[in-house]
PDB file of the backbone (N, CA, C, O) and the ligand in Angstrom, with CONECT records:
HET     ZN  A 101       1
ATOM      1  N   UNK A   1      10.444 -38.783 -70.927  1.00  0.00           N
ATOM      2  CA  UNK A   1       9.574 -39.603 -71.775  1.00  0.00           C
ATOM      3  C   UNK A   1      10.264 -40.904 -72.157  1.00  0.00           C
ATOM      4  O   UNK A   1       9.661 -41.977 -72.113  1.00  0.00           O
ATOM      5  N   UNK A   2      11.526 -40.796 -72.529  1.00  0.00           N
ATOM      6  CA  UNK A   2      12.263 -41.990 -72.946  1.00  0.00           C
ATOM      7  C   UNK A   2      12.454 -42.953 -71.774  1.00  0.00           C
ATOM      8  O   UNK A   2      12.392 -44.172 -71.935  1.00  0.00           O
ATOM      9  N   UNK A   3      12.690 -42.375 -70.581  1.00  0.00           N
ATOM     10  CA  UNK A   3      12.878 -43.245 -69.415  1.00  0.00           C
ATOM     11  C   UNK A   3      11.577 -43.955 -69.057  1.00  0.00           C
ATOM     12  O   UNK A   3      11.601 -45.101 -68.608  1.00  0.00           O
ATOM     13  N   UNK A   4      10.435 -43.281 -69.252  1.00  0.00           N
ATOM     14  CA  UNK A   4       9.152 -43.916 -68.965  1.00  0.00           C
ATOM     15  C   UNK A   4       8.927 -45.111 -69.886  1.00  0.00           C
ATOM     16  O   UNK A   4       8.483 -46.174 -69.452  1.00  0.00           O
ATOM     17  N   UNK A   5       9.242 -44.912 -71.170  1.00  0.00           N
ATOM     18  CA  UNK A   5       9.078 -46.004 -72.135  1.00  0.00           C
ATOM     19  C   UNK A   5      10.004 -47.154 -71.777  1.00  0.00           C
ATOM     20  O   UNK A   5       9.614 -48.320 -71.831  1.00  0.00           O
ATOM     21  N   UNK A   6      11.255 -46.808 -71.405  1.00  0.00           N
ATOM     22  CA  UNK A   6      12.212 -47.851 -71.027  1.00  0.00           C
ATOM     23  C   UNK A   6      11.734 -48.588 -69.784  1.00  0.00           C
ATOM     24  O   UNK A   6      11.883 -49.807 -69.689  1.00  0.00           O
ATOM     25  N   UNK A   7      11.156 -47.853 -68.821  1.00  0.00           N
ATOM     26  CA  UNK A   7      10.646 -48.480 -67.610  1.00  0.00           C
ATOM     27  C   UNK A   7       9.503 -49.415 -67.904  1.00  0.00           C
ATOM     28  O   UNK A   7       9.452 -50.522 -67.368  1.00  0.00           O
ATOM     29  N   UNK A   8       8.575 -48.985 -68.752  1.00  0.00           N
ATOM     30  CA  UNK A   8       7.437 -49.832 -69.127  1.00  0.00           C
ATOM     31  C   UNK A   8       7.925 -51.096 -69.827  1.00  0.00           C
ATOM     32  O   UNK A   8       7.426 -52.194 -69.579  1.00  0.00           O
ATOM     33  N   UNK A   9       8.909 -50.920 -70.706  1.00  0.00           N
ATOM     34  CA  UNK A   9       9.464 -52.069 -71.420  1.00  0.00           C
ATOM     35  C   UNK A   9      10.089 -53.051 -70.441  1.00  0.00           C
ATOM     36  O   UNK A   9       9.927 -54.264 -70.574  1.00  0.00           O
ATOM     37  N   UNK A  10      10.807 -52.517 -69.455  1.00  0.00           N
ATOM     38  CA  UNK A  10      11.458 -53.363 -68.452  1.00  0.00           C
ATOM     39  C   UNK A  10      10.418 -54.128 -67.636  1.00  0.00           C
ATOM     40  O   UNK A  10      10.585 -55.315 -67.353  1.00  0.00           O
ATOM     41  N   UNK A  11       9.332 -53.426 -67.258  1.00  0.00           N
ATOM     42  CA  UNK A  11       8.267 -54.067 -66.481  1.00  0.00           C
ATOM     43  C   UNK A  11       7.627 -55.189 -67.296  1.00  0.00           C
ATOM     44  O   UNK A  11       7.357 -56.273 -66.779  1.00  0.00           O
ATOM     45  N   UNK A  12       7.387 -54.907 -68.598  1.00  0.00           N
ATOM     46  CA  UNK A  12       6.792 -55.921 -69.464  1.00  0.00           C
ATOM     47  C   UNK A  12       7.717 -57.123 -69.593  1.00  0.00           C
ATOM     48  O   UNK A  12       7.262 -58.266 -69.617  1.00  0.00           O
ATOM     49  N   UNK A  13       9.011 -56.859 -69.676  1.00  0.00           N
ATOM     50  CA  UNK A  13       9.991 -57.946 -69.794  1.00  0.00           C
ATOM     51  C   UNK A  13       9.980 -58.806 -68.538  1.00  0.00           C
ATOM     52  O   UNK A  13      10.033 -60.033 -68.614  1.00  0.00           O
ATOM     53  N   UNK A  14       9.911 -58.149 -67.376  1.00  0.00           N
ATOM     54  CA  UNK A  14       9.856 -58.877 -66.101  1.00  0.00           C
ATOM     55  C   UNK A  14       8.598 -59.729 -66.036  1.00  0.00           C
ATOM     56  O   UNK A  14       8.638 -60.860 -65.552  1.00  0.00           O
ATOM     57  N   UNK A  15       7.472 -59.192 -66.526  1.00  0.00           N
ATOM     58  CA  UNK A  15       6.213 -59.934 -66.492  1.00  0.00           C
ATOM     59  C   UNK A  15       6.292 -61.161 -67.383  1.00  0.00           C
ATOM     60  O   UNK A  15       5.807 -62.233 -67.019  1.00  0.00           O
ATOM     61  N   UNK A  16       6.908 -61.003 -68.560  1.00  0.00           N
ATOM     62  CA  UNK A  16       7.049 -62.144 -69.474  1.00  0.00           C
ATOM     63  C   UNK A  16       7.919 -63.218 -68.838  1.00  0.00           C
ATOM     64  O   UNK A  16       7.621 -64.408 -68.941  1.00  0.00           O
ATOM     65  N   UNK A  17       9.001 -62.793 -68.176  1.00  0.00           N
ATOM     66  CA  UNK A  17       9.881 -63.757 -67.514  1.00  0.00           C
ATOM     67  C   UNK A  17       9.132 -64.479 -66.404  1.00  0.00           C
ATOM     68  O   UNK A  17       9.296 -65.685 -66.217  1.00  0.00           O
ATOM     69  N   UNK A  18       8.313 -63.738 -65.672  1.00  0.00           N
ATOM     70  CA  UNK A  18       7.552 -64.349 -64.593  1.00  0.00           C
ATOM     71  C   UNK A  18       6.524 -65.333 -65.134  1.00  0.00           C
ATOM     72  O   UNK A  18       6.303 -66.397 -64.557  1.00  0.00           O
ATOM     73  N   UNK A  19       5.897 -64.965 -66.252  1.00  0.00           N
ATOM     74  CA  UNK A  19       4.899 -65.858 -66.845  1.00  0.00           C
ATOM     75  C   UNK A  19       5.548 -67.147 -67.322  1.00  0.00           C
ATOM     76  O   UNK A  19       4.928 -68.209 -67.268  1.00  0.00           O
ATOM     77  N   UNK A  20       6.792 -67.067 -67.791  1.00  0.00           N
ATOM     78  CA  UNK A  20       7.425 -68.273 -68.310  1.00  0.00           C
ATOM     79  C   UNK A  20       7.973 -69.133 -67.183  1.00  0.00           C
ATOM     80  O   UNK A  20       7.955 -70.359 -67.286  1.00  0.00           O
ATOM     81  N   UNK A  21       8.462 -68.514 -66.104  1.00  0.00           N
ATOM     82  CA  UNK A  21       9.039 -69.322 -65.033  1.00  0.00           C
ATOM     83  C   UNK A  21       7.982 -69.804 -64.046  1.00  0.00           C
ATOM     84  O   UNK A  21       7.989 -70.962 -63.630  1.00  0.00           O
ATOM     85  N   UNK A  22       7.066 -68.897 -63.674  1.00  0.00           N
ATOM     86  CA  UNK A  22       6.018 -69.288 -62.727  1.00  0.00           C
ATOM     87  C   UNK A  22       4.666 -68.927 -63.337  1.00  0.00           C
ATOM     88  O   UNK A  22       4.168 -67.823 -63.119  1.00  0.00           O
ATOM     89  N   UNK A  23       4.065 -69.846 -64.100  1.00  0.00           N
ATOM     90  CA  UNK A  23       2.827 -69.507 -64.808  1.00  0.00           C
ATOM     91  C   UNK A  23       1.618 -69.355 -63.899  1.00  0.00           C
ATOM     92  O   UNK A  23       0.591 -68.824 -64.322  1.00  0.00           O
ATOM     93  N   UNK A  24       1.723 -69.811 -62.666  1.00  0.00           N
ATOM     94  CA  UNK A  24       0.555 -69.725 -61.789  1.00  0.00           C
ATOM     95  C   UNK A  24       0.728 -68.631 -60.747  1.00  0.00           C
ATOM     96  O   UNK A  24       1.791 -68.492 -60.143  1.00  0.00           O
ATOM     97  N   UNK A  25      -0.317 -67.868 -60.547  1.00  0.00           N
ATOM     98  CA  UNK A  25      -0.349 -66.891 -59.471  1.00  0.00           C
ATOM     99  C   UNK A  25      -1.379 -67.327 -58.455  1.00  0.00           C
ATOM    100  O   UNK A  25      -2.100 -68.300 -58.677  1.00  0.00           O
ATOM    101  N   UNK A  26      -1.456 -66.616 -57.334  1.00  0.00           N
ATOM    102  CA  UNK A  26      -2.446 -66.982 -56.336  1.00  0.00           C
ATOM    103  C   UNK A  26      -3.819 -66.505 -56.789  1.00  0.00           C
ATOM    104  O   UNK A  26      -3.953 -65.493 -57.478  1.00  0.00           O
ATOM    105  N   UNK A  27      -4.821 -67.250 -56.390  1.00  0.00           N
ATOM    106  CA  UNK A  27      -6.199 -66.908 -56.739  1.00  0.00           C
ATOM    107  C   UNK A  27      -6.571 -65.593 -56.078  1.00  0.00           C
ATOM    108  O   UNK A  27      -6.302 -65.377 -54.896  1.00  0.00           O
ATOM    109  N   UNK A  28      -7.199 -64.712 -56.861  1.00  0.00           N
ATOM    110  CA  UNK A  28      -7.512 -63.391 -56.304  1.00  0.00           C
ATOM    111  C   UNK A  28      -8.721 -63.438 -55.391  1.00  0.00           C
ATOM    112  O   UNK A  28      -8.880 -62.589 -54.514  1.00  0.00           O
ATOM    113  N   UNK A  29      -9.560 -64.417 -55.595  1.00  0.00           N
ATOM    114  CA  UNK A  29     -10.790 -64.474 -54.817  1.00  0.00           C
ATOM    115  C   UNK A  29     -10.558 -65.013 -53.410  1.00  0.00           C
ATOM    116  O   UNK A  29     -11.113 -64.498 -52.439  1.00  0.00           O
ATOM    117  N   UNK A  30      -9.732 -66.056 -53.308  1.00  0.00           N
ATOM    118  CA  UNK A  30      -9.532 -66.676 -51.994  1.00  0.00           C
ATOM    119  C   UNK A  30      -8.130 -66.415 -51.471  1.00  0.00           C
ATOM    120  O   UNK A  30      -7.768 -66.963 -50.430  1.00  0.00           O
ATOM    121  N   UNK A  31      -7.329 -65.608 -52.141  1.00  0.00           N
ATOM    122  CA  UNK A  31      -5.952 -65.287 -51.753  1.00  0.00           C
ATOM    123  C   UNK A  31      -5.107 -66.545 -51.529  1.00  0.00           C
ATOM    124  O   UNK A  31      -4.255 -66.576 -50.641  1.00  0.00           O
ATOM    125  N   UNK A  32      -5.347 -67.573 -52.334  1.00  0.00           N
ATOM    126  CA  UNK A  32      -4.528 -68.772 -52.251  1.00  0.00           C
ATOM    127  C   UNK A  32      -4.974 -69.788 -51.224  1.00  0.00           C
ATOM    128  O   UNK A  32      -4.299 -70.800 -51.041  1.00  0.00           O
ATOM    129  N   UNK A  33      -6.090 -69.556 -50.544  1.00  0.00           N
ATOM    130  CA  UNK A  33      -6.547 -70.508 -49.543  1.00  0.00           C
ATOM    131  C   UNK A  33      -7.237 -71.698 -50.196  1.00  0.00           C
ATOM    132  O   UNK A  33      -7.149 -72.814 -49.686  1.00  0.00           O
ATOM    133  N   UNK A  34      -7.913 -71.482 -51.302  1.00  0.00           N
ATOM    134  CA  UNK A  34      -8.638 -72.564 -51.947  1.00  0.00           C
ATOM    135  C   UNK A  34     -10.029 -72.744 -51.391  1.00  0.00           C
ATOM    136  O   UNK A  34     -10.768 -73.611 -51.857  1.00  0.00           O
ATOM    137  N   UNK A  35     -10.404 -71.958 -50.418  1.00  0.00           N
ATOM    138  CA  UNK A  35     -11.722 -72.062 -49.816  1.00  0.00           C
ATOM    139  C   UNK A  35     -12.058 -70.735 -49.164  1.00  0.00           C
ATOM    140  O   UNK A  35     -11.223 -69.839 -49.039  1.00  0.00           O
ATOM    141  N   UNK A  36     -13.304 -70.647 -48.758  1.00  0.00           N
ATOM    142  CA  UNK A  36     -13.684 -69.466 -47.993  1.00  0.00           C
ATOM    143  C   UNK A  36     -13.289 -69.669 -46.542  1.00  0.00           C
ATOM    144  O   UNK A  36     -13.419 -70.771 -46.007  1.00  0.00           O
ATOM    145  N   UNK A  37     -12.810 -68.623 -45.908  1.00  0.00           N
ATOM    146  CA  UNK A  37     -12.464 -68.706 -44.494  1.00  0.00           C
ATOM    147  C   UNK A  37     -13.651 -68.171 -43.701  1.00  0.00           C
ATOM    148  O   UNK A  37     -14.067 -67.026 -43.872  1.00  0.00           O
ATOM    149  N   UNK A  38     -14.176 -69.010 -42.845  1.00  0.00           N
ATOM    150  CA  UNK A  38     -15.331 -68.589 -42.054  1.00  0.00           C
ATOM    151  C   UNK A  38     -14.977 -68.559 -40.588  1.00  0.00           C
ATOM    152  O   UNK A  38     -14.069 -69.251 -40.126  1.00  0.00           O
ATOM    153  N   UNK A  39     -15.703 -67.752 -39.880  1.00  0.00           N
ATOM    154  CA  UNK A  39     -15.480 -67.622 -38.445  1.00  0.00           C
ATOM    155  C   UNK A  39     -16.652 -68.257 -37.713  1.00  0.00           C
ATOM    156  O   UNK A  39     -17.811 -67.950 -37.988  1.00  0.00           O
ATOM    157  N   UNK A  40     -16.342 -69.131 -36.795  1.00  0.00           N
ATOM    158  CA  UNK A  40     -17.416 -69.748 -36.018  1.00  0.00           C
ATOM    159  C   UNK A  40     -17.905 -68.785 -34.940  1.00  0.00           C
ATOM    160  O   UNK A  40     -17.367 -67.691 -34.772  1.00  0.00           O
ATOM    161  N   UNK A  41     -18.939 -69.219 -34.213  1.00  0.00           N
ATOM    162  CA  UNK A  41     -19.491 -68.322 -33.196  1.00  0.00           C
ATOM    163  C   UNK A  41     -18.499 -68.076 -32.063  1.00  0.00           C
ATOM    164  O   UNK A  41     -18.523 -67.033 -31.410  1.00  0.00           O
ATOM    165  N   UNK A  42     -17.615 -69.075 -31.841  1.00  0.00           N
ATOM    166  CA  UNK A  42     -16.634 -68.891 -30.776  1.00  0.00           C
ATOM    167  C   UNK A  42     -15.437 -68.067 -31.233  1.00  0.00           C
ATOM    168  O   UNK A  42     -14.580 -67.714 -30.424  1.00  0.00           O
ATOM    169  N   UNK A  43     -15.374 -67.752 -32.551  1.00  0.00           N
ATOM    170  CA  UNK A  43     -14.294 -66.913 -33.041  1.00  0.00           C
ATOM    171  C   UNK A  43     -13.180 -67.662 -33.732  1.00  0.00           C
ATOM    172  O   UNK A  43     -12.223 -67.058 -34.215  1.00  0.00           O
ATOM    173  N   UNK A  44     -13.304 -68.999 -33.780  1.00  0.00           N
ATOM    174  CA  UNK A  44     -12.281 -69.773 -34.471  1.00  0.00           C
ATOM    175  C   UNK A  44     -12.458 -69.655 -35.981  1.00  0.00           C
ATOM    176  O   UNK A  44     -13.575 -69.460 -36.461  1.00  0.00           O
ATOM    177  N   UNK A  45     -11.357 -69.773 -36.739  1.00  0.00           N
ATOM    178  CA  UNK A  45     -11.435 -69.737 -38.197  1.00  0.00           C
ATOM    179  C   UNK A  45     -11.486 -71.163 -38.730  1.00  0.00           C
ATOM    180  O   UNK A  45     -10.663 -71.999 -38.357  1.00  0.00           O
ATOM    181  N   UNK A  46     -12.448 -71.439 -39.601  1.00  0.00           N
ATOM    182  CA  UNK A  46     -12.558 -72.771 -40.177  1.00  0.00           C
ATOM    183  C   UNK A  46     -12.652 -72.663 -41.690  1.00  0.00           C
ATOM    184  O   UNK A  46     -12.892 -71.592 -42.248  1.00  0.00           O
ATOM    185  N   UNK A  47     -12.456 -73.807 -42.335  1.00  0.00           N
ATOM    186  CA  UNK A  47     -12.589 -73.847 -43.782  1.00  0.00           C
ATOM    187  C   UNK A  47     -14.063 -73.777 -44.152  1.00  0.00           C
ATOM    188  O   UNK A  47     -14.897 -74.478 -43.580  1.00  0.00           O
ATOM    189  N   UNK A  48     -14.364 -72.930 -45.104  1.00  0.00           N
ATOM    190  CA  UNK A  48     -15.741 -72.839 -45.559  1.00  0.00           C
ATOM    191  C   UNK A  48     -15.905 -73.585 -46.858  1.00  0.00           C
ATOM    192  O   UNK A  48     -15.278 -74.621 -47.081  1.00  0.00           O
ATOM    193  N   UNK A  49     -16.739 -73.060 -47.699  1.00  0.00           N
ATOM    194  CA  UNK A  49     -17.008 -73.679 -48.982  1.00  0.00           C
ATOM    195  C   UNK A  49     -15.782 -73.570 -49.885  1.00  0.00           C
ATOM    196  O   UNK A  49     -15.006 -72.619 -49.792  1.00  0.00           O
ATOM    197  N   UNK A  50     -15.626 -74.561 -50.759  1.00  0.00           N
ATOM    198  CA  UNK A  50     -14.509 -74.564 -51.707  1.00  0.00           C
ATOM    199  C   UNK A  50     -14.637 -73.389 -52.674  1.00  0.00           C
ATOM    200  O   UNK A  50     -15.740 -73.042 -53.097  1.00  0.00           O
ATOM    201  N   UNK A  51     -13.503 -72.781 -53.021  1.00  0.00           N
ATOM    202  CA  UNK A  51     -13.513 -71.639 -53.925  1.00  0.00           C
ATOM    203  C   UNK A  51     -13.964 -72.098 -55.304  1.00  0.00           C
ATOM    204  O   UNK A  51     -13.437 -73.068 -55.848  1.00  0.00           O
ATOM    205  N   UNK A  52     -14.946 -71.394 -55.867  1.00  0.00           N
ATOM    206  CA  UNK A  52     -15.475 -71.807 -57.167  1.00  0.00           C
ATOM    207  C   UNK A  52     -14.565 -71.387 -58.303  1.00  0.00           C
ATOM    208  O   UNK A  52     -14.523 -72.029 -59.353  1.00  0.00           O
ATOM    209  N   UNK A  53     -13.843 -70.313 -58.087  1.00  0.00           N
ATOM    210  CA  UNK A  53     -13.029 -69.760 -59.172  1.00  0.00           C
ATOM    211  C   UNK A  53     -11.836 -70.649 -59.488  1.00  0.00           C
ATOM    212  O   UNK A  53     -11.522 -70.871 -60.658  1.00  0.00           O
ATOM    213  N   UNK A  54     -11.171 -71.158 -58.465  1.00  0.00           N
ATOM    214  CA  UNK A  54      -9.988 -71.987 -58.693  1.00  0.00           C
ATOM    215  C   UNK A  54     -10.266 -73.437 -58.339  1.00  0.00           C
ATOM    216  O   UNK A  54      -9.352 -74.260 -58.388  1.00  0.00           O
ATOM    217  N   UNK A  55     -11.492 -73.773 -57.985  1.00  0.00           N
ATOM    218  CA  UNK A  55     -11.938 -75.110 -57.576  1.00  0.00           C
ATOM    219  C   UNK A  55     -11.004 -75.717 -56.531  1.00  0.00           C
ATOM    220  O   UNK A  55     -10.647 -76.891 -56.621  1.00  0.00           O
ATOM    221  N   UNK A  56     -10.618 -74.932 -55.561  1.00  0.00           N
ATOM    222  CA  UNK A  56      -9.884 -75.458 -54.413  1.00  0.00           C
ATOM    223  C   UNK A  56      -8.379 -75.495 -54.557  1.00  0.00           C
ATOM    224  O   UNK A  56      -7.686 -75.875 -53.613  1.00  0.00           O
ATOM    225  N   UNK A  57      -7.842 -75.107 -55.721  1.00  0.00           N
ATOM    226  CA  UNK A  57      -6.395 -75.163 -55.905  1.00  0.00           C
ATOM    227  C   UNK A  57      -5.698 -73.943 -55.298  1.00  0.00           C
ATOM    228  O   UNK A  57      -4.535 -74.025 -54.903  1.00  0.00           O
ATOM    229  N   UNK A  58      -6.396 -72.831 -55.226  1.00  0.00           N
ATOM    230  CA  UNK A  58      -5.784 -71.620 -54.696  1.00  0.00           C
ATOM    231  C   UNK A  58      -4.860 -70.939 -55.676  1.00  0.00           C
ATOM    232  O   UNK A  58      -4.166 -69.990 -55.313  1.00  0.00           O
ATOM    233  N   UNK A  59      -4.835 -71.403 -56.908  1.00  0.00           N
ATOM    234  CA  UNK A  59      -3.946 -70.836 -57.914  1.00  0.00           C
ATOM    235  C   UNK A  59      -4.737 -70.514 -59.173  1.00  0.00           C
ATOM    236  O   UNK A  59      -5.800 -71.079 -59.429  1.00  0.00           O
ATOM    237  N   UNK A  60      -4.193 -69.600 -59.938  1.00  0.00           N
ATOM    238  CA  UNK A  60      -4.816 -69.259 -61.205  1.00  0.00           C
ATOM    239  C   UNK A  60      -3.716 -69.080 -62.230  1.00  0.00           C
ATOM    240  O   UNK A  60      -2.585 -68.726 -61.896  1.00  0.00           O
ATOM    241  N   UNK A  61      -4.064 -69.329 -63.486  1.00  0.00           N
ATOM    242  CA  UNK A  61      -3.110 -69.137 -64.575  1.00  0.00           C
ATOM    243  C   UNK A  61      -3.005 -67.639 -64.844  1.00  0.00           C
ATOM    244  O   UNK A  61      -4.020 -66.949 -64.943  1.00  0.00           O
ATOM    245  N   UNK A  62      -1.785 -67.142 -64.962  1.00  0.00           N
ATOM    246  CA  UNK A  62      -1.601 -65.711 -65.202  1.00  0.00           C
ATOM    247  C   UNK A  62      -2.185 -65.321 -66.555  1.00  0.00           C
ATOM    248  O   UNK A  62      -2.283 -66.148 -67.462  1.00  0.00           O
ATOM    249  N   UNK A  63      -2.571 -64.059 -66.680  1.00  0.00           N
ATOM    250  CA  UNK A  63      -3.220 -63.581 -67.908  1.00  0.00           C
ATOM    251  C   UNK A  63      -2.259 -63.703 -69.090  1.00  0.00           C
ATOM    252  O   UNK A  63      -2.656 -64.128 -70.175  1.00  0.00           O
ATOM    253  N   UNK A  64      -0.998 -63.332 -68.879  1.00  0.00           N
ATOM    254  CA  UNK A  64      -0.013 -63.398 -69.964  1.00  0.00           C
ATOM    255  C   UNK A  64       0.233 -64.821 -70.412  1.00  0.00           C
ATOM    256  O   UNK A  64       0.411 -65.093 -71.599  1.00  0.00           O
ATOM    257  N   UNK A  65       0.242 -65.731 -69.440  1.00  0.00           N
ATOM    258  CA  UNK A  65       0.480 -67.130 -69.777  1.00  0.00           C
ATOM    259  C   UNK A  65      -0.714 -67.702 -70.543  1.00  0.00           C
ATOM    260  O   UNK A  65      -0.544 -68.488 -71.475  1.00  0.00           O
ATOM    261  N   UNK A  66      -1.909 -67.305 -70.145  1.00  0.00           N
ATOM    262  CA  UNK A  66      -3.099 -67.767 -70.850  1.00  0.00           C
ATOM    263  C   UNK A  66      -3.080 -67.280 -72.290  1.00  0.00           C
ATOM    264  O   UNK A  66      -3.434 -68.010 -73.215  1.00  0.00           O
ATOM    265  N   UNK A  67      -2.660 -66.026 -72.461  1.00  0.00           N
ATOM    266  CA  UNK A  67      -2.545 -65.455 -73.806  1.00  0.00           C
ATOM    267  C   UNK A  67      -1.533 -66.238 -74.634  1.00  0.00           C
ATOM    268  O   UNK A  67      -1.781 -66.565 -75.795  1.00  0.00           O
ATOM    269  N   UNK A  68      -0.381 -66.537 -74.016  1.00  0.00           N
ATOM    270  CA  UNK A  68       0.664 -67.279 -74.715  1.00  0.00           C
ATOM    271  C   UNK A  68       0.169 -68.670 -75.100  1.00  0.00           C
ATOM    272  O   UNK A  68       0.402 -69.137 -76.215  1.00  0.00           O
ATOM    273  N   UNK A  69      -0.524 -69.334 -74.156  1.00  0.00           N
ATOM    274  CA  UNK A  69      -1.031 -70.672 -74.432  1.00  0.00           C
ATOM    275  C   UNK A  69      -2.009 -70.659 -75.599  1.00  0.00           C
ATOM    276  O   UNK A  69      -1.940 -71.505 -76.491  1.00  0.00           O
ATOM    277  N   UNK A  70      -2.928 -69.681 -75.584  1.00  0.00           N
ATOM    278  CA  UNK A  70      -3.929 -69.650 -76.647  1.00  0.00           C
ATOM    279  C   UNK A  70      -3.270 -69.357 -77.990  1.00  0.00           C
ATOM    280  O   UNK A  70      -3.659 -69.924 -79.011  1.00  0.00           O
ATOM    281  N   UNK A  71      -2.260 -68.462 -77.992  1.00  0.00           N
ATOM    282  CA  UNK A  71      -1.586 -68.144 -79.243  1.00  0.00           C
ATOM    283  C   UNK A  71      -0.787 -69.337 -79.755  1.00  0.00           C
ATOM    284  O   UNK A  71      -0.763 -69.597 -80.958  1.00  0.00           O
ATOM    285  N   UNK A  72      -0.131 -70.067 -78.848  1.00  0.00           N
ATOM    286  CA  UNK A  72       0.658 -71.214 -79.296  1.00  0.00           C
ATOM    287  C   UNK A  72      -0.247 -72.321 -79.802  1.00  0.00           C
ATOM    288  O   UNK A  72       0.092 -73.026 -80.753  1.00  0.00           O
ATOM    289  N   UNK A  73      -1.424 -72.476 -79.150  1.00  0.00           N
ATOM    290  CA  UNK A  73      -2.371 -73.475 -79.651  1.00  0.00           C
ATOM    291  C   UNK A  73      -2.890 -73.083 -81.032  1.00  0.00           C
ATOM    292  O   UNK A  73      -3.067 -73.920 -81.917  1.00  0.00           O
ATOM    293  N   UNK A  74      -3.128 -71.772 -81.184  1.00  0.00           N
ATOM    294  CA  UNK A  74      -3.621 -71.284 -82.470  1.00  0.00           C
ATOM    295  C   UNK A  74      -2.597 -71.540 -83.575  1.00  0.00           C
ATOM    296  O   UNK A  74      -2.949 -71.953 -84.680  1.00  0.00           O
ATOM    297  N   UNK A  75      -1.327 -71.289 -83.259  1.00  0.00           N
ATOM    298  CA  UNK A  75      -0.293 -71.510 -84.261  1.00  0.00           C
ATOM    299  C   UNK A  75      -0.161 -73.002 -84.579  1.00  0.00           C
ATOM    300  O   UNK A  75       0.019 -73.398 -85.731  1.00  0.00           O
ATOM    301  N   UNK A  76      -0.256 -73.820 -83.517  1.00  0.00           N
ATOM    302  CA  UNK A  76      -0.159 -75.260 -83.724  1.00  0.00           C
ATOM    303  C   UNK A  76      -1.284 -75.753 -84.621  1.00  0.00           C
ATOM    304  O   UNK A  76      -1.067 -76.572 -85.515  1.00  0.00           O
ATOM    305  N   UNK A  77      -2.499 -75.243 -84.373  1.00  0.00           N
ATOM    306  CA  UNK A  77      -3.640 -75.651 -85.189  1.00  0.00           C
ATOM    307  C   UNK A  77      -3.506 -75.144 -86.614  1.00  0.00           C
ATOM    308  O   UNK A  77      -3.917 -75.817 -87.560  1.00  0.00           O
ATOM    309  N   UNK A  78      -2.927 -73.946 -86.769  1.00  0.00           N
ATOM    310  CA  UNK A  78      -2.844 -73.351 -88.099  1.00  0.00           C
ATOM    311  C   UNK A  78      -1.769 -73.942 -88.972  1.00  0.00           C
ATOM    312  O   UNK A  78      -1.920 -73.964 -90.194  1.00  0.00           O
ATOM    313  N   UNK A  79      -0.678 -74.426 -88.388  1.00  0.00           N
ATOM    314  CA  UNK A  79       0.446 -74.920 -89.170  1.00  0.00           C
ATOM    315  C   UNK A  79       0.529 -76.439 -89.146  1.00  0.00           C
ATOM    316  O   UNK A  79       1.597 -77.015 -89.355  1.00  0.00           O
ATOM    317  N   UNK A  80      -0.580 -77.068 -88.894  1.00  0.00           N
ATOM    318  CA  UNK A  80      -0.576 -78.524 -88.827  1.00  0.00           C
ATOM    319  C   UNK A  80      -0.511 -79.144 -90.214  1.00  0.00           C
ATOM    320  O   UNK A  80      -0.499 -80.368 -90.342  1.00  0.00           O
TER     321      UNK A  80
HETATM  322 ZN    ZN A 101      -9.693 -69.408 -55.229  1.00  0.00          ZN2+
END
């Protein structure tokens, strides 16, 4: 039981470190392509429509980083 808690804590610590060093992850919808990948009739792969979720960037802000940003903005607004 204690090792499980320690493992979870370690995983959470790694996630926090990742959120602070690399706040962007790849878009889950387009897997970082920034667009839909379509196949033509001849079988070639071409760029399709731009991804709506990341608007073509292929990246998304991590959930933890978004949480941190909103909390820091909240604190900034509250202690002004
Ligand atoms: Zn995308």
